[in-house]
C-alpha positions in Angstrom: 35.2 60.8 -104.5 35.2 57.1 -103.0 36.7 56.2 -106.6 39.4 58.5 -106.4 40.5 57.6 -103.1 40.0 53.7 -104.3 42.2 54.0 -106.8 45.0 56.3 -104.6 44.7 53.5 -102.2 45.6 50.7 -104.7 48.2 52.8 -106.1 50.2 53.1 -103.1 49.4 49.2 -102.2 51.1 48.5 -105.4 53.9 50.7 -105.3 54.5 49.2 -101.6 54.3 45.7 -103.0 56.9 46.6 -105.6 59.2 48.6 -103.1 59.2 45.9 -100.9 59.8 43.0 -103.1 56.7 41.2 -102.7 56.1 41.5 -106.5 59.4 39.5 -107.1 58.7 35.8 -106.9 62.5 35.0 -106.5 62.5 37.1 -103.5 59.7 35.6 -102.2 60.7 32.1 -102.5 63.9 32.9 -100.7 61.4 34.1 -98.0 59.7 30.8 -98.3 63.1 28.7 -98.3 63.8 28.1 -95.0 66.5 25.5 -95.7 68.4 27.1 -98.3 69.6 31.0 -98.6 66.9 32.1 -96.5 65.7 35.7 -97.0 64.1 37.1 -94.0 63.3 40.6 -95.1 59.7 39.9 -96.3 59.2 38.8 -92.4 59.6 42.5 -91.8 57.4 43.7 -94.3 54.9 41.0 -93.2 55.3 42.1 -89.2 54.6 45.8 -90.6 51.7 45.2 -92.3 50.2 43.1 -89.6 51.0 46.1 -87.1 49.0 48.4 -89.3 46.3 45.9 -90.1 45.8 45.4 -86.7 45.4 49.0 -85.3 43.1 49.5 -88.5 40.8 46.7 -87.7 41.0 47.9 -84.0 39.6 51.4 -85.1 37.1 49.6 -87.7 35.5 47.9 -85.4 33.9 50.9 -83.4 32.9 52.3 -86.7 29.5 52.2 -88.7 30.9 54.3 -91.8 34.4 54.6 -93.2 35.8 58.2 -93.5 34.1 58.8 -96.6 30.9 57.6 -95.8 30.9 53.9 -97.3 29.3 51.2 -94.7 31.5 49.6 -92.5 30.7 45.6 -92.6 33.1 43.1 -90.4 32.9 39.6 -91.8 31.1 37.0 -89.3 33.4 35.3 -87.5 33.5 31.6 -88.5 35.2 28.3 -86.9 38.1 26.7 -88.0 37.2 24.1 -90.0 38.8 21.3 -92.6 37.9 23.7 -95.6 39.7 26.8 -94.7 42.9 24.4 -93.2 43.1 22.9 -96.3 42.5 26.0 -98.5 45.3 27.8 -96.7 47.8 24.8 -97.0 46.7 24.7 -101.1 47.2 28.6 -100.9 50.7 28.4 -99.3 51.4 25.6 -101.8 50.7 27.7 -104.7 52.6 30.6 -103.0 55.8 28.4 -102.3 55.8 27.1 -106.1 54.8 30.3 -108.0 56.3 32.9 -105.7 53.0 34.9 -106.3 49.7 35.4 -104.3 46.6 37.3 -105.8 47.8 41.2 -105.0 51.4 41.1 -106.1 50.4 38.9 -109.2 48.2 41.6 -110.4 51.0 44.3 -109.9 53.6 41.9 -111.8 50.9 41.5 -114.2 50.9 45.4 -114.7 55.0 45.5 -114.8 54.6 43.1 -117.7 55.9 40.0 -116.3 55.3 36.9 -118.4 54.9 34.5 -115.4 52.5 36.6 -113.8 50.1 36.2 -116.6 50.2 32.5 -116.4 49.5 33.0 -112.5 46.9 35.3 -113.2 45.0 33.0 -115.9 45.4 30.0 -113.6 43.6 32.1 -110.8 41.1 32.9 -112.5 40.2 29.6 -113.6 40.5 27.9 -110.1 38.0 31.0 -108.9 35.8 30.0 -111.7 36.0 26.3 -111.1 35.1 27.3 -107.4 32.0 29.1 -108.6 30.8 26.5 -110.4 31.5 24.0 -107.7 30.0 25.6 -105.0 26.9 27.1 -106.8 23.9 26.4 -104.6 21.7 23.8 -106.4 18.4 25.8 -107.4 15.3 25.2 -105.1 13.2 22.1 -106.1 9.8 23.4 -107.5 6.7 21.3 -106.8 5.3 19.1 -109.5 2.6 20.2 -111.4 -0.7 18.6 -112.1 
């Protein structure tokens, strides 16, 4: 049941990205271009998403299991630091240049957009590089006699 509801939630999310225009890089760049022909329509999409998510997170905070019985775990609060700010800036620059962020890029890939393939490959390479650079060092073993 959990797999089926996850699939349906993903389909609804993907359709929402298509209908709202979030999977269209030109529309996204139009929203991010404040000094050109600015298109504010995605701001309404984001405001709606934030409103729905705020209610959902408020309700989820009070629960220990989901409606389907899965464990509810909230991520720990972390302070804002240089890495978070730098990562956010890098994400924003990539979003502005490509017109994609991860979710819409996967939807666009499913729609057969060649640009999305390039973005997804670069995204996966970046994720792999992060994992390599952030891999913890193995614990030191005591010298054996």
